[in-house]
C-alpha positions in Angstrom: -9.2 9.3 -11.6 -9.6 7.6 -14.7 -9.2 4.7 -12.9 -13.1 4.4 -11.8 -13.1 0.8 -9.8 -10.7 2.5 -7.7 -12.9 5.6 -6.8 -15.3 3.3 -6.0 -13.9 1.3 -3.6 -12.2 4.3 -2.5 -15.9 5.8 -1.6 -17.5 2.5 -0.5 -14.5 2.6 2.1 -13.3 -1.0 1.0 -9.8 0.9 -0.2 -7.7 2.6 1.9 -5.0 5.8 -0.2 -1.6 5.5 1.1 -0.8 9.0 0.9 -3.6 9.8 3.7 -1.5 6.7 6.0 2.0 7.4 4.7 4.5 9.7 3.0 6.0 8.6 -0.3 9.7 8.1 -0.3 10.1 7.2 -3.9 8.5 6.2 -6.7 5.5 3.7 -6.3 7.2 3.5 -2.6 5.3 4.8 0.9 6.2 4.1 4.1 2.9 3.5 6.7 2.0 4.5 9.7 -1.3 2.6 9.9 -1.5 -0.3 8.7 -5.6 -2.5 8.2 -6.1 -6.2 7.3 -9.3 -6.9 4.8 -8.7 -3.4 3.1 -7.4 -3.1 -0.3 -5.0 -0.1 -1.0 -4.1 2.7 -3.4 -1.7 5.6 -4.6 -5.1 7.7 -5.7 -2.6 10.5 -6.3 -1.5 8.5 -9.8 -4.4 6.4 -10.4 -2.2 3.1 -8.7 -2.9 0.2 -7.4 -0.4 -1.1 -4.5 0.3 -4.2 -4.8 2.6 -5.4 -1.8 3.2 -3.9 2.4 5.5 -5.2 4.1 6.9 -4.8 8.0 10.4 -4.2 7.7 12.0 -7.3 9.7 14.5 -4.8 12.0 12.7 -1.4 12.6 10.0 -2.6 12.7 8.5 0.4 9.7 6.1 -0.8 7.1 6.3 0.1 3.8 3.6 -0.8 0.8 5.2 -0.4 -3.0 3.0 -0.4 -6.7 5.0 -4.3 -7.0 5.1 -7.2 -4.9 8.9 -6.7 -3.6 7.3 -7.7 -0.6 6.7 -10.7 -0.8 8.5 -13.3 -0.5 11.2 -11.1 0.8 13.3 -11.8 3.4 14.1 -9.2 5.0 10.2 -7.9 5.3 7.1 -9.8 6.7 4.7 -9.6 3.8 1.6 -8.3 5.7 -0.6 -8.3 2.1 -1.0 -9.5 -1.1 -2.5 -8.0 -4.4 
């Protein structure tokens, strides 16, 4: 892992690797099994921070992305924004 701050936050329990609580469905997009408020999120396998997490208005699926696609998206309730 090149991102030392990410490694530090993971080691301290201040960050959650989305690969451990969900699965990838495409480049930089994940379906999460759980969401925990008050923590940071990353894709540790690719050294990428998660920038937004949203809950789909119809299906209730919780999604995470390495961009801000869930912020002000009418189809998602934005749960988290970096």
